[in-house]
C-alpha positions as a printed NumPy array, in Angstrom:
array([[136.089, 121.447, 115.162],
       [132.721, 121.105, 117.006],
       [131.263, 123.786, 114.831],
       [132.398, 121.937, 111.692],
       [131.042, 118.7  , 112.964],
       [127.631, 120.243, 113.758],
       [127.526, 121.955, 110.391],
       [128.339, 118.589, 108.745],
       [125.395, 116.981, 110.786],
       [123.026, 119.636, 109.603],
       [124.072, 119.304, 106.085],
       [123.636, 115.611, 106.093],
       [120.416, 115.709, 107.831],
       [119.091, 118.045, 105.216],
       [119.68 , 115.415, 102.572],
       [117.722, 112.797, 104.452],
       [114.462, 113.706, 102.788],
       [115.217, 111.218, 100.088],
       [113.695, 107.744, 100.972],
       [114.303, 104.856,  98.547],
       [111.763, 102.181,  97.782],
       [108.22 , 102.687,  96.436],
       [105.973, 105.217,  97.922],
       [102.687, 103.451,  98.978],
       [ 99.546, 104.33 ,  97.184],
       [ 96.276, 102.798,  98.387],
       [ 94.609, 100.686,  95.914],
       [ 91.039, 101.496,  95.07 ],
       [ 88.581,  98.58 ,  94.858],
       [ 86.932,  98.082,  91.427],
       [ 83.774, 100.2  ,  90.739],
       [ 81.508,  97.215,  90.818],
       [ 82.734,  96.456,  94.424],
       [ 81.401,  99.945,  95.476],
       [ 77.98 ,  99.564,  93.857],
       [ 74.672,  98.655,  95.75 ],
       [ 74.251,  95.115,  96.957],
       [ 72.409,  92.707,  94.619],
       [ 70.113,  91.881,  97.617],
       [ 69.863,  95.375,  98.878],
       [ 66.729,  96.02 ,  96.976],
       [ 64.575,  93.712,  99.212],
       [ 62.004,  95.273, 101.496],
       [ 63.48 ,  93.778, 104.46 ],
       [ 66.639,  95.939, 104.259],
       [ 67.447,  99.57 , 103.622],
       [ 70.371, 101.341, 102.034],
       [ 70.951, 103.588, 105.166],
       [ 74.342, 103.458, 106.875],
       [ 74.49 , 100.48 , 109.361],
       [ 74.497, 101.385, 112.993],
       [ 77.713, 100.429, 114.805],
       [ 75.737,  99.308, 117.826],
       [ 73.368,  97.215, 115.858],
       [ 72.524,  94.765, 118.772],
       [ 70.448,  97.61 , 120.255],
       [ 67.857,  97.291, 117.444],
       [ 66.706,  94.344, 119.419],
       [ 65.53 ,  96.584, 122.146],
       [ 66.695,  94.134, 124.875],
       [ 68.414,  95.566, 127.944],
       [ 69.689,  92.204, 129.053],
       [ 71.328,  91.77 , 125.623],
       [ 72.821,  95.172, 125.712],
       [ 74.421,  94.468, 129.023],
       [ 75.995,  91.069, 127.904],
       [ 77.448,  92.846, 124.892],
       [ 78.982,  95.399, 127.069],
       [ 80.352,  92.769, 129.371],
       [ 81.863,  90.827, 126.421],
       [ 83.538,  94.027, 125.047],
       [ 84.99 ,  94.567, 128.432],
       [ 86.012,  91.035, 129.535],
       [ 86.286,  88.813, 126.501],
       [ 89.591,  87.03 , 126.565],
       [ 89.994,  87.19 , 122.716],
       [ 89.599,  90.918, 122.876],
       [ 92.18 ,  91.209, 125.692],
       [ 94.634,  89.319, 123.419],
       [ 94.028,  91.634, 120.506],
       [ 94.46 ,  94.645, 122.86 ],
       [ 97.758,  93.166, 123.964],
       [ 99.011,  92.928, 120.364],
       [ 98.119,  96.591, 119.846],
       [100.315,  97.417, 122.801],
       [102.988,  95.217, 121.276],
       [102.7  ,  97.123, 118.011],
       [102.667, 100.44 , 119.68 ],
       [105.998,  99.508, 121.545],
       [107.49 ,  98.462, 118.217],
       [106.592, 101.811, 116.735],
       [108.382, 103.651, 119.805],
       [111.335, 101.534, 119.091],
       [111.454, 102.497, 115.304],
       [111.002, 106.15 , 116.054],
       [113.791, 106.042, 118.552],
       [116.129, 105.072, 115.715],
       [115.689, 108.6  , 114.334],
       [117.181, 110.09 , 117.559],
       [120.854, 110.079, 118.737],
       [121.827, 106.845, 120.332],
       [123.787, 107.117, 123.616],
       [125.662, 104.745, 125.932],
       [127.816, 104.596, 128.888],
       [130.53 , 101.937, 129.511],
       [132.624, 101.673, 132.703],
       [134.948,  99.027, 134.19 ],
       [137.303,  98.818, 136.995],
       [139.761,  96.19 , 138.277],
       [143.007,  95.231, 139.849],
       [145.798,  93.988, 137.658],
       [149.313,  92.743, 137.991],
       [151.794,  92.807, 135.054],
       [154.603,  90.423, 134.432],
       [158.088,  91.406, 135.706],
       [159.278,  91.312, 132.272],
       [156.567,  93.755, 131.091],
       [157.056,  96.386, 133.864],
       [159.47 ,  99.137, 133.744],
       [162.051,  99.336, 136.687],
       [160.859, 101.297, 139.653],
       [157.077, 100.99 , 138.705],
       [154.479,  99.058, 140.659],
       [153.549,  95.786, 139.128],
       [150.201,  95.864, 140.707],
       [147.733,  98.626, 139.861],
       [144.011,  99.521, 139.993],
       [142.618, 100.204, 136.528],
       [139.608, 102.452, 136.063],
       [138.096, 102.908, 132.589],
       [134.974, 104.917, 131.681],
       [133.42 , 105.916, 128.305],
       [130.499, 108.033, 127.053],
       [129.493, 107.569, 123.494],
       [126.864, 109.163, 121.228],
       [125.982, 108.444, 117.651],
       [123.355, 109.676, 115.072],
       [122.412, 107.754, 111.982],
       [122.052, 110.164, 108.911],
       [118.92 , 108.777, 107.28 ],
       [120.143, 109.569, 103.722],
       [118.159, 106.858, 102.066],
       [115.195, 106.512, 104.314],
       [115.954, 103.35 , 106.045],
       [114.729, 104.722, 109.405],
       [111.928, 106.67 , 107.863],
       [110.627, 103.495, 106.055],
       [110.935, 101.497, 109.146],
       [108.727, 104.008, 111.082],
       [106.21 , 103.913, 108.163],
       [106.12 , 100.17 , 108.406],
       [105.645, 100.178, 112.114],
       [102.95 , 102.788, 111.972],
       [101.073, 100.673, 109.442],
       [101.492,  97.513, 111.633],
       [100.046,  99.403, 114.463],
       [ 97.031, 100.393, 112.437],
       [ 96.604,  96.85 , 111.228],
       [ 96.674,  95.558, 114.834],
       [ 94.089,  98.037, 115.844],
       [ 91.795,  96.919, 112.828],
       [ 92.483,  93.342, 113.829],
       [ 91.24 ,  94.104, 117.33 ],
       [ 88.032,  95.691, 115.8  ],
       [ 87.565,  92.559, 113.766],
       [ 87.787,  90.46 , 116.946],
       [ 85.255,  92.853, 118.556],
       [ 82.824,  92.453, 115.539],
       [ 83.129,  88.64 , 115.93 ],
       [ 82.717,  88.61 , 119.675],
       [ 79.602,  90.876, 119.538],
       [ 78.059,  88.717, 116.867],
       [ 78.914,  85.47 , 118.75 ],
       [ 77.449,  86.996, 121.983],
       [ 74.17 ,  87.897, 120.249],
       [ 74.096,  84.562, 118.472],
       [ 74.466,  82.609, 121.701],
       [ 71.817,  84.826, 123.395],
       [ 69.534,  84.124, 120.372],
       [ 70.405,  80.417, 120.676],
       [ 69.442,  80.262, 124.228],
       [ 66.111,  82.154, 123.811],
       [ 65.201,  80.201, 120.635],
       [ 65.768,  76.929, 122.34 ],
       [ 63.525,  78.184, 125.252],
       [ 60.843,  79.046, 122.754],
       [ 61.204,  75.581, 120.912],
       [ 60.919,  73.846, 124.519],
       [ 57.672,  75.886, 125.048],
       [ 56.385,  74.7  , 121.537],
       [ 57.215,  71.195, 122.143],
       [ 55.561,  71.236, 125.692],
       [ 52.292,  72.757, 124.104],
       [ 52.36 ,  69.964, 121.548],
       [ 52.779,  67.392, 124.322],
       [ 49.973,  69.007, 126.301],
       [ 47.691,  68.861, 123.171],
       [ 48.487,  65.215, 122.698],
       [ 47.683,  64.453, 126.289],
       [ 44.306,  66.073, 125.737],
       [ 43.779,  63.903, 122.902],
       [ 45.168,  60.822, 124.673],
       [ 42.453,  61.288, 127.399],
       [ 39.737,  61.496, 124.813],
       [ 40.732,  58.522, 122.863],
       [ 41.333,  56.459, 126.167],
       [ 37.842,  57.497, 127.517],
       [ 36.243,  56.435, 124.248],
       [ 38.252,  53.153, 124.133],
       [ 36.878,  52.326, 127.758],
       [ 33.452,  52.847, 126.362],
       [ 34.158,  50.55 , 123.318],
       [ 34.082,  53.438, 120.89 ],
       [ 37.871,  53.315, 119.944],
       [ 40.387,  50.492, 119.812],
       [ 43.224,  50.06 , 122.25 ],
       [ 45.58 ,  50.464, 119.243],
       [ 44.419,  54.055, 119.026],
       [ 45.44 ,  54.836, 122.415],
       [ 48.968,  53.129, 121.893],
       [ 49.412,  55.143, 118.746],
       [ 48.641,  58.538, 120.277],
       [ 50.663,  57.651, 123.423],
       [ 53.65 ,  56.858, 121.072],
       [ 53.363,  60.196, 119.399],
       [ 53.186,  62.01 , 122.73 ],
       [ 56.232,  60.194, 124.054],
       [ 58.155,  61.117, 120.767],
       [ 57.418,  64.741, 121.209],
       [ 58.349,  64.599, 124.818],
       [ 61.702,  63.051, 123.939],
       [ 62.7  ,  66.169, 121.952],
       [ 62.539,  68.411, 125.008],
       [ 65.678,  67.157, 126.697],
       [ 67.74 ,  67.695, 123.601],
       [ 66.445,  71.284, 123.298],
       [ 67.208,  71.775, 126.881],
       [ 70.752,  70.675, 126.447],
       [ 71.036,  73.083, 123.421],
       [ 69.791,  76.029, 125.707],
       [ 72.08 ,  75.191, 128.485],
       [ 75.015,  74.876, 126.052],
       [ 74.206,  78.329, 124.613],
       [ 74.174,  79.891, 128.097],
       [ 77.516,  78.295, 128.997],
       [ 78.952,  79.681, 125.706],
       [ 77.517,  83.131, 126.69 ],
       [ 79.273,  82.936, 130.045],
       [ 82.566,  82.308, 128.355],
       [ 82.125,  85.035, 125.78 ],
       [ 81.528,  87.633, 128.549],
       [ 84.415,  86.472, 130.613],
       [ 82.568,  84.574, 133.232],
       [ 82.327,  81.012, 134.5  ],
       [ 78.892,  79.28 , 133.998],
       [ 78.101,  79.752, 137.571],
       [ 78.541,  83.496, 137.298],
       [ 76.249,  84.103, 134.484],
       [ 73.463,  86.564, 135.575],
       [ 70.01 ,  85.402, 135.817],
       [ 68.855,  88.1  , 133.368],
       [ 70.784,  86.236, 130.582],
       [ 68.414,  83.242, 130.839],
       [ 65.162,  85.12 , 131.636],
       [ 63.909,  85.634, 128.035],
       [ 62.009,  82.689, 126.556],
       [ 61.145,  84.089, 123.116],
       [ 63.398,  84.736, 120.203],
       [ 64.461,  88.344, 119.721],
       [ 63.796,  89.831, 116.315],
       [ 64.483,  93.108, 114.473],
       [ 61.198,  94.111, 113.23 ],
       [ 62.326,  96.984, 111.152],
       [ 64.2  ,  96.853, 107.81 ],
       [ 67.943,  96.291, 108.475],
       [ 70.178,  99.212, 107.159],
       [ 72.963,  97.558, 104.986],
       [ 74.324, 100.579, 102.997],
       [ 76.206,  99.664,  99.884],
       [ 79.508,  98.159,  98.698],
       [ 81.357, 101.315,  99.242],
       [ 80.287, 101.832, 102.685],
       [ 80.96 ,  98.174, 103.377],
       [ 84.588,  98.227, 102.31 ],
       [ 85.269, 101.411, 104.203],
       [ 83.765,  99.945, 107.439],
       [ 84.95 ,  96.251, 107.461],
       [ 87.933,  95.914, 109.806],
       [ 89.399,  92.975, 108.067],
       [ 89.491,  94.936, 104.805],
       [ 91.322,  97.864, 106.543],
       [ 93.689,  95.581, 108.28 ],
       [ 94.62 ,  93.98 , 104.927],
       [ 95.165,  97.398, 103.449],
       [ 97.48 ,  98.393, 106.304],
       [ 99.405,  95.267, 105.948],
       [100.015,  95.961, 102.402],
       [101.241,  99.456, 103.357],
       [103.586,  98.082, 105.95 ],
       [105.189,  95.548, 103.726],
       [105.566,  98.195, 100.884],
       [107.489, 100.345, 103.414],
       [109.781,  97.342, 104.278],
       [110.795,  97.175, 100.592],
       [112.36 , 100.576, 101.233],
       [114.146,  99.329, 104.495],
       [115.724,  96.532, 102.497],
       [116.691,  98.799,  99.536],
       [118.386, 101.389, 101.879],
       [120.838,  98.642, 102.708],
       [122.285,  98.853,  99.1  ],
       [123.701, 102.354,  99.91 ],
       [126.211, 103.573, 102.434],
       [125.026, 103.99 , 106.041],
       [126.531, 107.136, 107.528],
       [126.529, 107.716, 111.258],
       [127.985, 110.85 , 113.104],
       [129.068, 110.476, 116.597],
       [131.754, 110.829, 119.265],
       [133.255, 109.27 , 122.219],
       [134.686, 110.578, 125.362],
       [136.395, 108.497, 127.928],
       [139.177, 108.019, 130.377],
       [141.625, 105.322, 131.542],
       [143.649, 105.672, 134.648],
       [145.856, 103.685, 136.935],
       [144.462, 104.197, 140.404],
       [141.493, 106.571, 141.047],
       [143.204, 109.723, 141.846],
       [143.293, 111.246, 138.317],
       [140.364, 109.741, 136.491],
       [139.113, 113.014, 135.021],
       [142.458, 114.752, 134.609],
       [143.797, 115.889, 131.344],
       [146.381, 113.065, 131.156],
       [144.061, 109.992, 130.907],
       [141.197, 111.766, 129.119],
       [140.577, 110.666, 125.545],
       [137.925, 111.666, 122.901],
       [136.967, 110.858, 119.387],
       [134.643, 112.842, 117.045],
       [133.791, 112.11 , 113.481],
       [131.539, 110.174, 110.868],
       [131.416, 106.378, 110.348],
       [130.526, 104.967, 107.005],
       [129.514, 101.258, 106.672],
       [128.614,  99.764, 103.213],
       [128.044,  96.342, 102.052],
       [129.855,  96.518,  98.658],
       [130.37 ,  95.002,  96.207],
       [128.861,  91.749,  97.261],
       [125.208,  92.773,  97.764],
       [123.472,  89.462,  96.781],
       [122.224,  88.932, 100.28 ],
       [120.674,  92.554, 100.251],
       [119.007,  91.94 ,  96.98 ],
       [117.651,  88.667,  98.101],
       [115.979,  90.49 , 101.132],
       [114.629,  93.083,  98.662],
       [113.09 ,  90.379,  96.444],
       [111.545,  88.704,  99.768],
       [110.112,  92.048, 100.68 ],
       [108.545,  92.578,  97.129],
       [107.131,  88.985,  97.2  ],
       [105.538,  89.704, 100.649],
       [103.908,  92.804,  99.137],
       [102.622,  90.866,  96.333],
       [101.141,  88.263,  98.686],
       [ 99.556,  91.225, 100.828],
       [ 98.078,  92.624,  97.636],
       [ 96.464,  89.305,  96.689],
       [ 95.324,  89.025, 100.318],
       [ 93.713,  92.446, 100.152],
       [ 91.971,  91.694,  96.942],
       [ 90.784,  88.438,  98.396],
       [ 89.569,  90.137, 101.554],
       [ 87.577,  92.575,  99.498],
       [ 85.948,  89.803,  97.46 ],
       [ 85.228,  87.738, 100.515],
       [ 83.664,  90.671, 102.346],
       [ 81.266,  91.205,  99.29 ],
       [ 80.578,  87.48 ,  99.056],
       [ 79.759,  87.132, 102.753],
       [ 77.489,  90.152, 102.649],
       [ 75.564,  89.089,  99.487],
       [ 75.232,  85.541, 100.878],
       [ 73.917,  86.774, 104.214],
       [ 71.327,  89.052, 102.501],
       [ 70.188,  86.165, 100.47 ],
       [ 69.97 ,  83.641, 103.273],
       [ 68.113,  86.355, 105.447],
       [ 65.65 ,  87.262, 102.669],
       [ 64.804,  83.554, 101.89 ],
       [ 64.78 ,  82.714, 105.625],
       [ 61.994,  85.315, 106.06 ],
       [ 60.014,  83.762, 103.188],
       [ 60.307,  80.393, 104.493],
       [ 59.155,  81.43 , 108.003],
       [ 56.085,  83.166, 106.444],
       [ 55.134,  80.104, 104.481],
       [ 55.624,  77.889, 107.366],
       [ 53.501,  80.141, 109.507],
       [ 50.705,  79.778, 107.013],
       [ 51.211,  75.831, 107.095],
       [ 51.234,  75.852, 110.845],
       [ 47.942,  77.925, 111.081],
       [ 46.341,  75.533, 108.64 ],
       [ 47.547,  72.518, 110.583],
       [ 46.165,  74.228, 113.798],
       [ 42.703,  74.614, 112.222],
       [ 42.678,  71.051, 111.035],
       [ 43.837,  69.642, 114.441],
       [ 41.07 ,  71.657, 116.194],
       [ 38.49 ,  70.601, 113.82 ],
       [ 39.641,  66.94 , 114.259],
       [ 39.479,  67.11 , 118.118],
       [ 35.903,  68.661, 118.028],
       [ 34.689,  65.908, 115.641],
       [ 36.45 ,  63.343, 117.669],
       [ 34.742,  64.366, 120.923],
       [ 31.396,  64.039, 119.13 ],
       [ 32.433,  60.679, 117.511],
       [ 32.221,  61.998, 113.984],
       [ 35.632,  61.025, 112.812],
       [ 38.131,  58.152, 113.005],
       [ 40.864,  58.286, 115.644],
       [ 43.541,  57.638, 112.98 ],
       [ 42.428,  60.828, 111.116],
       [ 42.773,  62.755, 114.304],
       [ 46.168,  61.303, 115.09 ],
       [ 47.451,  62.172, 111.568],
       [ 46.229,  65.845, 111.884],
       [ 47.953,  66.106, 115.201],
       [ 51.128,  64.601, 113.876],
       [ 51.113,  67.3  , 110.964],
       [ 50.443,  69.954, 113.619],
       [ 53.405,  68.833, 115.893],
       [ 55.689,  68.79 , 112.75 ],
       [ 54.447,  72.08 , 111.606],
       [ 54.982,  73.759, 114.985],
       [ 58.545,  72.448, 115.29 ],
       [ 59.347,  73.527, 111.723],
       [ 57.949,  77.008, 112.308],
       [ 59.945,  77.33 , 115.592],
       [ 63.089,  76.181, 113.831],
       [ 62.394,  78.681, 111.047],
       [ 62.137,  81.49 , 113.661],
       [ 65.487,  80.432, 114.975],
       [ 66.909,  80.393, 111.47 ],
       [ 65.776,  84.046, 110.782],
       [ 67.288,  85.136, 113.994],
       [ 70.563,  83.474, 113.052],
       [ 70.42 ,  84.922, 109.642],
       [ 70.104,  88.464, 111.166],
       [ 73.128,  87.932, 113.314],
       [ 75.137,  86.655, 110.262],
       [ 74.109,  89.668, 108.212],
       [ 75.236,  92.06 , 111.002],
       [ 78.469,  90.248, 111.283],
       [ 79.105,  90.446, 107.464],
       [ 78.35 ,  94.107, 107.569],
       [ 81.217,  94.641, 110.123],
       [ 81.261,  97.494, 112.619],
       [ 82.457, 101.04 , 112.305],
       [ 83.092, 101.508, 116.062],
       [ 82.64 , 105.26 , 115.921],
       [ 81.513, 105.42 , 119.5  ],
       [ 84.612, 105.345, 121.645],
       [ 82.628, 104.09 , 124.718],
       [ 81.631, 101.047, 122.648],
       [ 84.777, 100.544, 120.692],
       [ 87.201, 100.907, 123.572],
       [ 85.326,  99.338, 126.491],
       [ 87.414,  99.014, 129.691],
       [ 89.479,  95.913, 129.825],
       [ 89.928,  93.395, 132.577],
       [ 91.748,  94.755, 135.719],
       [ 93.866,  91.763, 135.98 ],
       [ 97.573,  92.431, 135.373],
       [100.685,  90.472, 135.226],
       [103.015,  91.233, 138.129],
       [106.144,  92.915, 137.34 ]])
């Protein structure tokens, strides 16, 4: 009998190679999505493969350390890693369904039967001991378990790609906060230089006014301009401090614990070389959000098979061995021993409307995932092309503002020199200095905009995370007590 049961099990298992439902085939993006970028021909970028550790292009050791700290301790990354562990646990659960399922049940108690239910001469009070061991194995004839494993495996891959997408965002936010802090420091320095220049001019005008060569109104006007420029410094200081506080949060620290190196730099970092951007094909193969959307499509495609398998009979092979005895002296004897071996067939038939509705739901989820995947591809291309355009035009604006600032500087210097010799009107000098102050502020803001545009471009390009030391930085040592 055991031989026949084993033979039946092997025969049924050999039929389990069939799996209902559609087989997933990865959708290829349209050819135009894999072409070179429209903005990729600019001299400020190159078609080389982007570097996964792009922040190192800034050659700033303090920034490198801050990024490593963020990868190791950022709370959003820790959440994403926990979701990976959750998906991995669900995959183990799905795989376990392909193995024999076992269970043990046991009970014991004291019972008293009614006088009318007891045979004459037998005790009415007895100790009852019951034990049972059961084993079952689902013969996966229609691939329900197999498709479930496929779905869980794709869910795990999607969770891993989601974590990489979080890493891309965290790194970009960390670099942006650092750039924000340094550019604010540079803007503060520019504003302070302008104030110093206006103070120098104020002293000249005031001295000339005391000698009757200028009116007191000229002194008031230049004092008003100096105070106006001084008033911009507190706002810039608040912006710098806010960026540093944000940097502390991104690296898993309180504001008090942010290292001094994070605030040491006072000039805006810049990537002086052409930025490698690759092309559309490289982008779609690298962006983690695109890969995560593709894996979700694969997972829900497999779930169509899980739902479809319920249309067909579910066959399990198993057995039970147990014992029931009065008292505890003969629990394992031949008398109280019982066993059962055989197949179990369950089939929801003929009313299968509920099953077919679940299949329809699974197919609708797949169509939604397909649309989401297409949208993610289009969004990735849009973000990259937009970032390229913004970066290219931000550089052009910065160059033109640099020329305007230089011209304003020359005009202000000439005005001061002529003013000291009494060869020009104070109002003309004041106007030249006002133009210079505005040009300096606009140029400093343009430098900041270029730095932000660089970070946005790197963010749009995604990250390949090919270096395991970078991609899987150690997580926080904090654990939840068991």
